[in-house]
C-alpha positions as CSV (number, residue, x, y, z in Angstrom):
1,M,-17.4,-220.9,57.1
2,T,-18.3,-220.6,60.8
3,R,-20.9,-218.0,62.0
4,P,-19.6,-215.6,64.7
5,Q,-20.1,-216.8,68.3
6,K,-20.6,-214.1,70.9
7,R,-19.2,-214.3,74.4
8,S,-19.5,-211.9,77.3
9,F,-16.8,-210.5,79.4
10,S,-16.6,-208.2,82.4
11,I,-13.9,-205.5,81.7
12,K,-13.2,-202.9,84.6
13,G,-16.8,-203.7,85.9
14,H,-18.5,-203.2,82.6
15,R,-20.3,-206.1,81.0
16,T,-19.5,-206.4,77.2
17,S,-19.5,-209.0,74.6
18,I,-17.7,-209.8,71.4
19,S,-18.6,-211.8,68.4
20,L,-15.8,-213.9,66.7
21,E,-15.7,-216.9,64.5
22,T,-14.6,-220.2,66.0
23,P,-11.0,-219.9,64.5
24,F,-10.4,-216.5,66.2
25,W,-11.9,-218.0,69.7
26,D,-9.6,-221.0,69.3
27,A,-6.4,-218.7,68.6
28,L,-7.3,-216.3,71.3
29,N,-7.6,-219.2,73.6
30,E,-4.0,-220.5,72.5
31,I,-2.6,-217.0,73.1
32,A,-4.2,-216.7,76.5
33,L,-2.9,-220.2,77.3
34,A,0.4,-219.5,76.2
35,G,0.6,-216.4,78.2
36,N,-0.6,-218.1,81.3
37,R,-3.8,-215.9,81.7
38,S,-7.5,-216.2,81.0
39,V,-9.1,-215.2,77.8
40,A,-11.0,-212.4,79.7
41,A,-7.8,-211.0,80.9
42,L,-6.2,-210.8,77.6
43,V,-9.4,-209.3,76.1
44,A,-9.0,-206.7,78.9
45,E,-5.5,-206.0,77.7
46,I,-6.5,-205.8,74.1
47,D,-9.4,-203.5,75.1
48,D,-7.0,-201.1,76.9
49,A,-4.6,-200.9,73.7
50,R,-7.1,-200.3,71.3
51,P,-7.8,-197.0,69.7
52,P,-11.3,-195.6,70.7
53,A,-12.6,-195.6,67.1
54,T,-11.9,-199.5,66.8
55,G,-14.5,-201.9,68.1
56,L,-13.3,-204.5,70.5
57,S,-14.2,-207.5,68.2
58,T,-12.3,-205.8,65.2
59,A,-9.4,-205.2,67.8
60,V,-9.2,-208.9,68.8
61,R,-9.2,-210.1,65.4
62,I,-6.4,-207.7,64.6
63,F,-4.5,-208.7,67.7
64,V,-4.7,-212.5,66.9
65,L,-3.8,-211.9,63.3
66,D,-0.7,-209.7,64.2
67,H,0.3,-212.3,66.8
68,F,0.7,-215.2,64.2
69,R,1.8,-213.2,61.6
70,S,4.7,-211.8,63.7
71,R,5.7,-215.3,64.6
72,G,6.1,-216.2,60.8
73,D,7.0,-219.8,61.7
74,G,3.8,-221.5,60.8
75,V,3.7,-223.2,64.2
76,S,0.6,-222.9,66.4
77,A,1.0,-221.5,69.9
78,R,0.2,-224.9,71.3
79,T,2.8,-226.6,69.3
80,A,5.4,-224.0,70.3
81,T,4.6,-224.2,73.9
82,S,5.2,-227.9,73.9
83,E,8.3,-227.7,71.7
84,F,10.0,-224.7,73.3
85,G,8.6,-224.6,77.0
86,D,8.1,-221.5,78.6
87,A,10.0,-219.5,76.0
88,A,7.0,-219.6,73.8
89,A,4.6,-218.3,76.5
90,N,6.0,-214.7,76.6
91,V,3.1,-213.2,74.8
92,T,2.6,-209.4,75.3
93,V,-0.2,-206.9,73.9
94,D,1.7,-204.2,72.0
95,A,-0.6,-201.1,72.0
96,P,1.2,-199.6,69.1
97,T,0.8,-202.7,67.0
98,V,-2.9,-202.9,67.7
99,A,-3.4,-199.2,67.1
100,S,-1.1,-199.4,63.9
101,A,-2.9,-202.5,62.7
102,A,-6.4,-200.9,63.3
103,S,-5.3,-197.7,61.6
104,S,-4.3,-199.9,58.5
105,T,-7.5,-201.5,58.5
106,D,-9.3,-198.1,58.6
107,S,-7.1,-197.0,55.7
108,V,-7.9,-200.2,53.6
109,A,-11.7,-199.5,54.3
110,G,-11.4,-196.1,53.2
111,A,-9.7,-197.1,49.9
112,R,-12.3,-199.7,49.3
113,A,-14.9,-197.0,49.8
114,R,-13.2,-194.5,47.5
115,N,-12.7,-197.2,44.8
116,A,-16.2,-198.6,44.9
117,P,-18.2,-197.7,42.0
118,S,-20.7,-194.8,42.5
119,D,-24.2,-194.5,41.3
120,A,-22.8,-191.9,38.7
121,D,-20.5,-194.9,37.3
122,Q,-23.2,-197.1,36.6
């Protein structure tokens, strides 16, 4: 398993950094390339769409996961672009999807916390 790598971006004039594992950076690069935009521009769009309580690194991971899950074809963005041309390059950031996925993640974390053994159980 790879260790997270930190990269810095300037979003709306504010400097920030996010830490992602190499596969997420690779996927984010593929998505940005398919949408004919920079990774920084894509991260800024994800930042605009994320709920305030969701960290930017988490929002990026959720976005990447949702992007490839929604395709459901098992074909990487790089392959899809070469096979299907510009039709595969229509990638958009869906604010409700990012918010919904973040909410689902929060719900899972809450359920795990509720189901974790307490000191009284041991």
